[in-house]
C-alpha positions in Angstrom: 19.0 0.4 -20.6 20.8 -2.6 -19.2 18.8 -5.8 -18.5 20.1 -7.8 -15.6 18.8 -11.1 -14.2 18.7 -12.1 -10.6 17.0 -14.6 -8.3 16.3 -11.9 -5.8 16.2 -8.2 -5.7 16.1 -6.5 -2.3 14.8 -2.9 -2.2 16.2 -1.1 0.8 19.5 -1.5 2.7 18.5 -1.2 6.3 18.9 -4.0 8.9 16.1 -6.0 7.3 17.5 -5.7 3.8 21.1 -6.4 4.8 20.1 -9.4 6.8 18.1 -10.8 4.0 21.0 -10.2 1.6 23.3 -12.1 3.9 21.0 -15.1 4.2 20.2 -15.1 0.5 23.8 -14.7 -0.6 24.9 -17.6 1.7 22.1 -19.7 0.1 23.8 -19.0 -3.3 20.9 -17.0 -4.6 21.9 -14.4 -7.2 21.0 -11.4 -5.1 21.2 -7.6 -5.6 20.3 -4.9 -3.1 19.2 -1.4 -4.2 19.7 1.4 -1.7 19.3 5.0 -2.5 21.4 6.3 0.4 24.1 4.7 2.5 23.4 1.2 3.7 22.0 0.9 7.2 18.8 2.9 6.7 17.5 4.9 9.7 19.5 2.7 12.0 22.7 4.1 10.6 21.7 7.6 11.8 21.0 6.4 15.4 23.7 7.6 17.8 23.5 4.6 20.1 21.5 1.4 20.0 21.2 -0.1 23.5 18.6 -2.9 23.0 20.2 -4.9 20.2 21.3 -8.3 21.7 25.0 -9.0 22.0 26.2 -5.5 22.8 26.1 -5.0 26.6 27.5 -1.4 26.3 25.4 -0.6 23.2 26.7 0.1 19.7 26.4 3.1 17.4 24.0 2.7 14.6 26.6 3.5 12.0 29.0 0.9 13.3 26.3 -1.8 13.4 25.2 -0.9 9.9 28.7 -1.0 8.5 29.3 -4.4 10.2 26.1 -5.8 8.6 27.0 -4.5 5.2 30.6 -5.9 5.3 29.3 -9.3 6.5 26.7 -9.5 3.7 29.2 -8.4 1.0 31.7 -11.1 2.2 29.2 -13.7 1.1 28.7 -12.1 -2.3 25.8 -9.7 -1.9 25.9 -7.1 -4.6 24.8 -3.6 -3.6 23.7 -1.0 -6.2 23.0 2.7 -5.5 19.4 3.5 -6.5 15.8 2.9 -5.8 12.9 1.0 -7.3 10.8 3.1 -9.7 8.3 0.5 -10.9 7.4 -3.1 -10.4 5.9 -4.9 -13.5 4.7 -8.6 -13.5 6.2 -10.7 -16.2 4.5 -14.1 -15.9 6.1 -15.8 -13.0 8.9 -13.2 -12.9 9.1 -9.5 -11.9 10.6 -6.6 -13.9 12.1 -4.0 -11.6 12.8 -0.6 -13.2 15.5 1.5 -11.8 17.2 4.5 -13.5 19.5 3.1 -16.2 18.7 -0.6 -15.3 16.0 -3.1 -15.8 16.2 -6.1 -13.4 14.4 -9.4 -14.2 13.9 -11.3 -10.9 12.2 -14.4 -9.6 11.5 -12.6 -6.3 11.5 -9.1 -4.8 11.9 -8.3 -1.2 10.7 -4.8 -0.2 12.6 -3.4 2.8 12.3 0.3 2.0 11.5 1.3 5.6 9.9 4.6 6.6 10.4 8.4 6.4 9.6 11.1 8.9 6.1 12.6 8.8 6.1 16.3 8.1 3.8 18.6 10.1 3.2 20.9 7.1 3.3 24.1 9.3 4.5 27.4 7.9 8.3 27.7 7.8 8.9 23.9 8.2 9.7 23.2 4.5 11.3 26.6 3.8 13.8 26.2 6.7 14.5 22.4 6.3 18.3 22.1 6.3 18.6 25.6 7.8 17.7 24.8 11.4 14.8 22.4 10.7 15.9 18.8 10.9 14.6 15.2 11.3 17.9 13.7 12.4 19.6 14.9 15.6 22.5 12.5 15.1 23.1 14.1 11.7 22.7 17.8 12.6 23.1 18.0 16.4 26.8 19.1 16.4 25.8 22.2 14.5 23.9 23.6 17.6 26.7 23.6 20.1 25.8 25.9 23.0 22.5 26.9 21.5 18.8 26.2 22.5 16.8 23.8 20.3 13.4 22.3 20.2 12.3 18.6 19.8 8.8 18.0 18.7 7.3 14.7 19.8 7.0 12.4 22.8 7.9 8.9 21.5 11.1 6.9 21.6 12.8 8.7 18.8 11.9 12.1 20.1 13.1 11.5 23.6 16.2 9.5 22.6 17.3 12.3 20.2 16.5 14.9 22.8 18.9 13.2 25.2 21.5 13.0 22.4 21.2 16.7 21.7 22.1 17.6 25.3 25.6 16.7 24.4 25.8 19.9 22.3 22.9 22.2 23.1 22.5 24.6 26.0 18.9 23.7 26.5 16.6 21.2 24.8 12.9 21.9 24.8 10.7 18.8 24.2 7.3 19.9 22.9 4.6 17.3 23.3 0.9 17.6 22.5 -0.1 15.3 25.4 0.5 15.4 29.2 2.6 12.3 29.3 5.4 10.9 27.1 5.0 7.8 25.0 8.6 6.7 25.1 10.1 3.7 26.9 10.1 4.2 30.7 13.9 4.2 30.9 14.1 7.0 28.3 11.4 9.0 30.1 13.3 8.7 33.4 16.5 9.9 31.8 14.8 12.9 30.2 12.9 13.9 33.3 16.1 13.9 35.3 18.3 15.7 32.7 18.9 19.3 33.8 19.3 20.3 30.1 15.8 19.2 29.1 12.6 21.2 29.5 9.3 19.5 28.6 6.4 21.7 27.4 3.2 19.6 27.9 0.0 19.9 26.0 1.7 22.1 23.4 2.0 22.1 19.6 4.2 24.0 17.2 2.2 26.2 14.8 5.0 28.0 13.0 8.7 27.9 12.5 10.1 31.5 12.6 13.1 32.8 10.6 14.2 34.1 7.2 17.5 32.5 6.4 17.6 30.2 9.4 15.5 29.1 12.4 15.1 32.0 14.9 12.3 30.6 17.0 9.0 28.6 17.0 5.4 29.7 17.6 3.7 27.5 20.2 0.1 27.0 21.3 -1.1 25.3 24.5 -3.9 23.0 23.7 -5.6 23.4 27.1 -5.4 27.1 27.6 -5.1 28.1 23.9 -2.4 30.5 25.0 0.2 31.3 22.3 3.9 32.0 22.9 7.1 32.4 20.9 10.1 30.3 22.0 13.5 31.4 20.8 15.5 28.5 19.5 18.2 28.0 16.8 17.0 24.6 15.6 13.9 22.4 15.8 13.9 18.6 15.3 10.6 16.9 14.3 9.7 13.4 15.5 5.9 13.2 15.0 5.6 9.9 13.2 6.7 7.8 10.3 5.2 6.9 6.9 6.2 3.8 4.9 8.0 4.1 1.6 5.5 2.2 -0.4 4.3 4.6 -3.1 5.8 2.3 -5.8 3.7 -0.6 -4.5 0.3 1.0 -4.8 -1.9 -1.4 -6.8 0.7 -4.1 -6.7 0.3 -5.6 -3.2 -2.1 -5.1 -0.3 -1.3 -2.3 2.1 -3.2 -1.0 5.1 -4.8 2.4 5.5 -1.4 3.9 6.5 0.4 2.3 3.6 2.2 -0.4 5.5 2.6 -3.7 3.6 0.4 -6.6 4.8 2.3 -9.9 4.9 1.8 -13.4 6.4 4.2 -15.0 8.9 6.6 -15.9 6.1 6.8 -12.2 5.0 4.9 -13.0 1.8 2.6 -10.3 0.4 -0.6 -10.7 -1.6 1.4 -10.8 -4.9 3.3 -14.1 -5.6 7.1 -13.5 -5.5 7.0 -10.3 -3.6 8.0 -10.3 0.1 8.3 -7.5 2.6 10.4 -7.1 5.8 11.3 -4.5 8.4 9.6 -1.2 9.2 7.8 -1.1 5.9 5.6 -4.1 7.0 2.4 -3.9 9.1 3.5 -5.1 12.6 3.5 -4.3 16.3 7.1 -3.4 16.9 9.6 -1.6 14.7 13.1 -2.1 16.0 16.5 -3.3 14.6 16.0 -6.7 16.3 12.6 -7.3 14.7 13.9 -6.0 11.3 16.7 -8.6 11.4 14.3 -11.3 12.2 12.0 -10.3 9.4 15.0 -10.2 7.0 16.1 -13.7 7.9 12.6 -15.2 7.6 12.0 -13.5 4.3 15.3 -14.7 2.8 14.5 -18.3 3.8 11.0 -18.0 2.4 12.4 -16.6 -0.9 14.8 -19.5 -1.1 11.9 -21.9 -0.9 9.9 -19.9 -3.4 12.7 -19.8 -5.9 13.2 -23.6 -5.5 9.4 -24.1 -6.2 9.7 -22.0 -9.4 12.7 -24.0 -10.6 10.9 -27.3 -9.9 7.8 -26.1 -11.8 9.9 -25.0 -14.8 11.7 -28.3 -14.9 8.5 -30.2 -14.6 6.9 -28.2 -17.4 9.9 -28.6 -19.8 
């Protein structure tokens, strides 16, 4: 196993991680970023981002992510494919274990983001990748001219439902309440889109099909009436969970697993910081992730300087 030394290791390559990498690299900190997938995180799979400042006509998530990655690399950020398996305190340093590598770091920034929550209903797991999806931008083009379902009523669900109308014949939005939770502008677009049908007060109880999705079983929560809806695909957007399993027992997290930080993105463990969607906060957007990343990198720079001063003073 290789042993590598860095000032800062960033876990996660979404907007928060890439921004922190840019700031840290420009500050001449020896910085490495670990990302298990393509850089950009969930933002990279978003078809169009309309509320990120500076792009009046909007920008695709993949284009924004690529630009962020290129900019950070230009200032010397090193990106390695992989994910953190374990964090081990080593005095004032941290040992980060990743397959085939061991990183010794002065600071660690956790920007691992979130993953979609699974409903756990019959057929969901069995048909994932065969009609069950959690990313319309990734899989929407496979359903050209077909009927699909979208489960959820928040921003992601409604935004992706609108995107799916580019390909699908009809998009059924299945929501357990009698009102959407998405931004008003998204609600208006969905309610006025002739390709979208909203099924209120309804939940999905089963995904039907053997080798692919053939339909979904529904139940109305008010009437308890059950029905079968014929669709070729179903997209789930019922919530998110933070990717913080490797942090259990290392830093303080809330009851949902989100990392608790102060205003400087510092966690309860000295030398560990957190930024972006993985952090306990009010709003999870690209704009707030970028702000978190910049703040965290600046705080890390000050922290690393304090360690260096302490080591010099103690020598």
